[in-house]
C-alpha positions in Angstrom: -4.4 57.2 -13.2 -7.8 55.6 -13.3 -6.4 52.7 -15.4 -3.2 52.0 -13.4 -2.2 50.8 -10.0 -2.0 54.0 -8.0 0.8 53.1 -5.7 3.0 52.1 -8.6 2.0 55.3 -10.4 2.9 57.5 -7.5 6.2 55.7 -7.1 7.0 56.4 -10.7 6.0 60.1 -10.2 8.2 60.4 -7.2 11.1 59.0 -9.2 10.6 61.5 -12.0 10.4 64.3 -9.3 13.8 63.2 -8.1 15.4 62.9 -11.5 14.1 66.4 -12.5 15.1 68.1 -9.3 11.6 68.7 -8.1 10.1 70.0 -11.5 7.4 67.5 -11.9 3.7 68.6 -12.5 0.9 66.2 -13.1 -2.1 66.5 -15.3 -4.6 63.7 -15.0 -8.1 62.8 -16.0 -10.7 59.8 -16.0 -9.7 58.9 -19.6 -12.1 58.4 -22.5 -10.8 55.4 -24.6 -12.4 52.3 -23.2 -10.2 49.9 -25.2 -7.1 51.3 -23.3 -8.8 50.3 -20.0 -9.5 46.9 -21.4 -5.9 46.4 -22.5 -4.8 47.1 -18.9 -7.4 45.1 -17.3 -9.1 48.1 -15.6 -12.8 48.9 -15.2 -13.8 51.8 -17.6 -17.2 52.2 -15.9 -16.2 53.3 -12.4 -13.1 55.3 -13.5 -14.3 58.6 -12.1 -14.7 57.3 -8.5 -11.4 55.4 -8.7 -9.6 58.5 -10.0 -11.0 60.5 -7.0 -9.7 57.7 -4.7 -6.4 57.6 -6.4 -5.8 61.3 -6.1 -6.4 61.2 -2.4 -4.0 58.3 -2.1 -1.4 60.2 -4.2 -1.7 63.2 -1.8 -1.3 61.1 1.3 1.7 59.0 -0.1 3.4 62.0 -1.4 3.5 63.8 1.9 4.4 60.6 3.9 1.3 60.6 6.0 -0.2 57.2 5.1 1.1 53.8 6.3 -2.2 52.0 5.9 -4.9 52.2 3.1 -7.9 50.3 2.2 -9.3 51.3 -1.2 -13.1 50.8 -1.6 -12.9 51.5 -5.3 -9.5 50.4 -6.4 -9.1 47.2 -4.2 -5.7 48.5 -3.1 -5.0 47.5 0.5 -1.9 47.8 2.4 -0.5 48.5 5.9 2.8 49.2 7.6 3.9 50.9 4.3 7.0 52.8 3.7 7.2 55.2 0.7 10.9 55.9 -0.1 12.8 57.7 -1.5 10.6 60.7 -0.9 9.9 63.2 -3.7 11.8 66.4 -3.6 8.6 68.6 -3.7 6.6 68.8 -0.5 3.4 69.2 -2.6 2.8 68.0 -6.1 1.0 70.4 -8.4 -1.9 68.4 -9.9 -4.1 69.6 -12.7 -7.4 67.8 -13.5 -8.3 67.5 -17.1 -11.7 67.1 -18.8 -14.4 69.4 -20.0 -17.4 67.9 -18.2 -19.1 69.3 -15.2 -17.8 66.3 -13.2 -14.2 67.1 -14.3 -14.7 70.8 -13.3 -15.9 69.8 -9.9 -12.9 67.3 -9.5 -10.5 70.0 -10.4 -12.0 72.3 -7.7 -12.2 69.7 -4.9 -9.0 67.6 -5.6 -6.8 69.6 -8.1 -4.7 72.7 -8.1 -6.0 73.8 -11.4 -8.5 72.9 -14.2 -6.9 71.5 -17.4 -9.4 71.5 -20.2 -9.1 71.0 -24.0 -9.8 74.3 -25.9 -13.0 74.6 -27.9 -13.6 77.3 -30.4 -13.4 80.6 -28.7 -17.1 81.5 -28.2 -17.9 77.9 -27.0 -14.8 77.9 -24.7 -15.6 81.3 -23.2 -19.1 79.9 -22.1 -17.3 76.8 -20.6 -14.9 78.8 -18.6 -17.8 80.9 -17.4 -19.6 77.7 -16.3 -16.5 76.7 -14.4 -16.2 80.0 -12.6 -19.8 79.8 -11.5 -19.2 76.5 -9.6 -18.5 76.9 -5.8 -14.7 77.4 -5.6 -14.3 77.7 -9.4 -13.5 81.4 -9.2 -10.3 80.7 -7.2 -8.9 77.9 -9.4 -6.5 78.7 -12.3 -7.5 77.5 -15.7 -4.4 75.9 -17.5 -5.2 74.7 -21.0 -3.5 72.2 -23.4 -3.6 73.1 -27.0 -2.0 71.5 -30.2 0.1 73.3 -32.8 0.0 72.1 -36.3 2.3 74.0 -38.6 0.6 72.6 -41.7 -2.9 73.6 -40.8 -4.5 76.8 -42.1 -7.6 76.5 -39.9 -7.7 77.1 -36.2 -10.3 74.4 -35.7 -10.0 70.6 -36.0 -12.1 67.6 -35.1 -10.9 65.6 -32.1 -11.0 61.8 -31.9 -14.2 62.4 -29.8 -15.8 64.3 -32.6 -15.5 67.7 -30.8 -14.4 70.8 -32.5 -11.3 72.1 -30.9 -9.1 75.2 -31.3 -5.4 74.7 -32.3 -2.4 76.7 -33.1 -1.2 76.9 -36.6 1.7 77.9 -38.8 0.3 81.4 -39.1 2.0 83.1 -36.2 -0.3 86.3 -36.4 -3.2 84.0 -36.2 -1.6 82.3 -33.2 -1.0 85.7 -31.5 -4.8 86.3 -31.8 -5.6 82.9 -30.3 -3.2 83.5 -27.3 -4.6 86.9 -26.8 -8.3 85.7 -26.8 -7.5 83.0 -24.4 -5.7 85.3 -22.1 -8.7 87.7 -22.1 -10.8 84.7 -21.0 -8.5 84.2 -18.0 -6.2 81.4 -19.1 -3.0 81.3 -17.0 -1.0 78.6 -18.4 -0.6 76.8 -21.8 0.8 73.4 -22.5 1.5 73.3 -26.2 1.5 69.9 -27.9 3.6 69.8 -31.1 2.3 66.5 -32.3 -1.6 66.5 -32.3 -1.8 63.0 -33.7 1.4 61.5 -32.2 2.8 61.1 -35.6 4.8 64.3 -36.2 8.6 63.6 -36.5 10.6 65.1 -33.6 12.6 67.4 -36.0 9.3 68.9 -37.1 8.1 69.3 -33.4 11.2 71.2 -32.6 10.9 73.5 -35.6 7.2 74.2 -34.5 8.1 75.0 -30.8 11.1 77.1 -31.7 9.1 79.2 -34.2 6.2 79.5 -31.6 8.7 80.6 -29.0 10.4 83.1 -31.2 7.2 84.8 -32.4 4.9 84.4 -29.5 7.0 84.0 -26.2 10.1 86.0 -26.8 
């Protein structure tokens, strides 16, 4: 959301909420890829403050309480506004992603859950403990996103940011261990990405998700 017009983004989200009969959930973060911001003509360097403002605007537009807005960070200004058609859900569930302390604080103050990437277990356990020590962090759910790579034999990969991250593999026994370890840390919700690099064919993604469902969820 930090790189987009927030009013347009919220309108798009409301449309998806209507099309999905009120099943929309949103995960958002400040972003990390500066060229993406440049391509959209957006300022990369004040993205955190703009995201905070955008989330507040989203909340107000979503519940219909705002008809006037003057954005100090985004430059978005309007008055006598009408936001229709209204979304089906009265409140949008919003997860804040990011593994930094600033992202944790944003998740606590503006989000409904913290949505981090998963580091190797020992490192991630310490990160979750850090989140829990922040004021309000003990009450917020931790809902992770994790990739599945059926061709990988290792639970660890290097991310585009150069970080070590934990993933699911084609070894379902290993995946059972991974899920169990994360559950012990207190993870409440998993978003499984079947195409870590965005290049896995849809047919292979479906095979991975079906196998994971059959062995882990069922």
